[in-house]
C-alpha positions as YAML, in Angstrom:
chain: A
units: angstrom
residues:
- id: 1
  name: MET
  ca: [-13.66, 79.99, 13.86]
- id: 2
  name: SER
  ca: [-14.83, 79.64, 17.45]
- id: 3
  name: LEU
  ca: [-12.74, 78.62, 20.42]
- id: 4
  name: SER
  ca: [-14.46, 75.23, 20.63]
- id: 5
  name: HIS
  ca: [-13.51, 74.49, 17.00]
- id: 6
  name: ILE
  ca: [-9.89, 75.43, 17.67]
- id: 7
  name: MET
  ca: [-9.77, 73.29, 20.81]
- id: 8
  name: GLY
  ca: [-11.37, 70.38, 18.96]
- id: 9
  name: ALA
  ca: [-8.86, 70.65, 16.13]
- id: 10
  name: ALA
  ca: [-5.95, 70.83, 18.61]
- id: 11
  name: LEU
  ca: [-7.20, 67.73, 20.47]
- id: 12
  name: LEU
  ca: [-7.65, 65.87, 17.19]
- id: 13
  name: ALA
  ca: [-4.09, 66.78, 16.14]
- id: 14
  name: ILE
  ca: [-2.72, 65.57, 19.48]
- id: 15
  name: PHE
  ca: [-4.69, 62.32, 19.17]
- id: 16
  name: ILE
  ca: [-3.40, 61.70, 15.64]
- id: 17
  name: ILE
  ca: [0.19, 62.33, 16.75]
- id: 18
  name: PHE
  ca: [-0.34, 59.94, 19.67]
- id: 19
  name: ILE
  ca: [-1.68, 57.23, 17.34]
- id: 20
  name: LEU
  ca: [1.20, 57.63, 14.88]
- id: 21
  name: GLN
  ca: [3.85, 57.46, 17.61]
- id: 22
  name: ASN
  ca: [2.37, 54.37, 19.29]
- id: 23
  name: MET
  ca: [1.86, 51.94, 16.42]
- id: 24
  name: ALA
  ca: [4.25, 49.33, 17.83]
- id: 25
  name: SER
  ca: [2.56, 46.04, 18.55]
- id: 26
  name: VAL
  ca: [2.41, 44.80, 22.13]
- id: 27
  name: THR
  ca: [1.30, 41.45, 23.51]
- id: 28
  name: VAL
  ca: [-1.18, 41.42, 26.37]
- id: 29
  name: ASN
  ca: [-1.48, 38.33, 28.55]
- id: 30
  name: PHE
  ca: [-4.65, 37.97, 30.62]
- id: 31
  name: LEU
  ca: [-5.34, 34.64, 32.31]
- id: 32
  name: VAL
  ca: [-5.15, 32.16, 29.42]
- id: 33
  name: PHE
  ca: [-5.59, 34.74, 26.65]
- id: 34
  name: GLU
  ca: [-2.76, 36.29, 24.65]
- id: 35
  name: ILE
  ca: [-3.64, 39.21, 22.37]
- id: 36
  name: SER
  ca: [-1.32, 41.28, 20.15]
- id: 37
  name: MET
  ca: [-2.45, 44.78, 19.22]
- id: 38
  name: PRO
  ca: [-1.02, 48.24, 18.59]
- id: 39
  name: ARG
  ca: [-0.13, 50.10, 21.77]
- id: 40
  name: ALA
  ca: [-2.33, 53.04, 20.78]
- id: 41
  name: LEU
  ca: [-5.38, 50.76, 20.47]
- id: 42
  name: LEU
  ca: [-4.67, 49.20, 23.86]
- id: 43
  name: LEU
  ca: [-4.37, 52.60, 25.55]
- id: 44
  name: SER
  ca: [-7.47, 53.92, 23.77]
- id: 45
  name: LEU
  ca: [-9.54, 50.90, 24.84]
- id: 46
  name: THR
  ca: [-8.28, 51.24, 28.41]
- id: 47
  name: LEU
  ca: [-9.22, 54.92, 28.42]
- id: 48
  name: LEU
  ca: [-12.67, 54.16, 27.00]
- id: 49
  name: ILE
  ca: [-13.33, 51.50, 29.64]
- id: 50
  name: GLY
  ca: [-12.23, 53.90, 32.38]
- id: 51
  name: VAL
  ca: [-14.46, 56.68, 31.07]
- id: 52
  name: LEU
  ca: [-17.47, 54.35, 30.86]
- id: 53
  name: ILE
  ca: [-16.88, 53.13, 34.41]
- id: 54
  name: GLY
  ca: [-16.57, 56.74, 35.57]
- id: 55
  name: ILE
  ca: [-19.84, 57.65, 33.88]
- id: 56
  name: PHE
  ca: [-21.96, 54.68, 34.92]
- id: 57
  name: LEU
  ca: [-20.62, 53.81, 38.38]
- id: 58
  name: PRO
  ca: [-22.04, 56.91, 40.14]
- id: 59
  name: PHE
  ca: [-25.50, 56.14, 38.73]
- id: 60
  name: GLU
  ca: [-25.29, 52.54, 39.99]
- id: 61
  name: LEU
  ca: [-24.14, 53.66, 43.45]
- id: 62
  name: GLN
  ca: [-26.94, 56.22, 43.63]
- id: 63
  name: ARG
  ca: [-29.49, 53.59, 42.57]
- id: 64
  name: LYS
  ca: [-28.29, 51.22, 45.32]
- id: 65
  name: ARG
  ca: [-28.61, 53.94, 47.99]
- id: 66
  name: LYS
  ca: [-32.25, 54.53, 47.06]
- id: 67
  name: SER
  ca: [-33.11, 50.82, 47.40]
...
């Protein structure tokens, strides 16, 4: 088993533990919307949005500089 497989398995185990420990439902209020969801889902969605912004924002800034 290679190091990348071991690291992947360790990260997957940590993620599963995180999900299992954060199943409590939380209510999110944003403007007029009120949404209830598991805390783990909320944190995962927030992380995903942050990663996508971090990936695509530099490309957008670089495109604007060229214009």
